[in-house]
C-alpha positions in Angstrom: 112.9 247.9 210.5 109.6 248.5 208.0 107.4 251.6 209.0 104.9 249.2 209.8 106.5 247.8 212.1 107.1 251.4 214.0 103.5 252.0 213.9 102.8 248.7 215.8 105.6 249.0 218.2 103.8 253.2 219.1 100.2 251.3 219.0 101.2 248.3 221.5 102.9 250.7 223.8 100.2 253.9 223.6 97.4 250.6 224.4 99.8 249.4 226.9 99.9 252.7 229.2 96.7 253.1 229.3 95.7 250.4 230.6 98.3 250.5 233.6 96.6 253.6 234.1 92.9 251.9 234.0 91.7 250.7 237.3 90.7 247.2 237.9 87.9 245.6 235.3 86.9 244.2 232.7 87.5 247.4 230.4 91.0 246.8 231.4 91.3 243.9 230.3 89.9 244.1 226.6 92.9 247.5 226.6 95.4 244.6 227.4 93.8 242.9 224.9 94.0 245.2 222.1 97.8 245.9 223.4 98.7 242.6 222.8 97.0 242.3 219.8 99.1 245.5 218.4 102.2 244.1 219.6 101.6 240.3 218.0 101.1 242.3 214.6 104.2 244.5 215.2 106.2 240.7 215.6 104.6 240.0 212.6 105.7 243.0 211.1 109.1 242.7 212.0 109.7 240.1 209.6 108.7 241.0 206.9 105.0 243.2 204.7 101.9 242.0 206.6 99.7 243.5 204.5 97.3 240.9 205.3 96.8 241.6 208.8 95.1 245.2 208.3 92.2 243.1 209.0 93.4 241.8 213.1 95.1 245.8 212.8 91.6 247.6 212.4 90.0 245.3 214.4 92.6 246.3 217.2 91.7 249.8 216.2 87.5 249.2 216.8 88.0 247.5 219.7 89.7 250.2 221.9 87.8 253.0 220.4 85.0 251.5 221.6 86.2 251.0 224.7 86.9 254.9 224.7 82.8 255.2 223.9 82.0 252.7 226.8 82.1 254.2 230.0 79.9 257.4 228.5 77.7 254.7 227.2 77.0 253.0 231.0 74.1 253.4 232.9 74.1 251.8 236.7 77.5 249.9 235.7 75.9 248.0 232.9 76.4 247.8 229.4 74.0 248.6 226.0 72.4 245.9 225.1 74.1 245.7 221.9 73.5 241.0 222.3 69.6 241.3 219.8 71.4 242.3 217.0 74.5 239.6 217.3 71.9 237.3 218.2 69.7 238.4 214.6 73.2 237.9 212.8 73.5 234.3 214.5 70.4 233.4 212.9 70.6 234.6 209.7 
């Protein structure tokens, strides 16, 4: 077993346990998605080195950290508007 397998397994277990303790909703669903990403990376790491998958790992970490910040950023149950930035990127 490689170290990457153990690290990804630990991240997957932590993310899924955190999701189980959350109330139903979009945040819980996204937390489960992060856990599934870690699980897939764990399975891929079991077969060999996966340096090429570091980008997916970093994306999952970024998603999870944004979920940690999101409840404090809410105002009246709505998320803060970030859509204009993404539409600017598509136009450019």
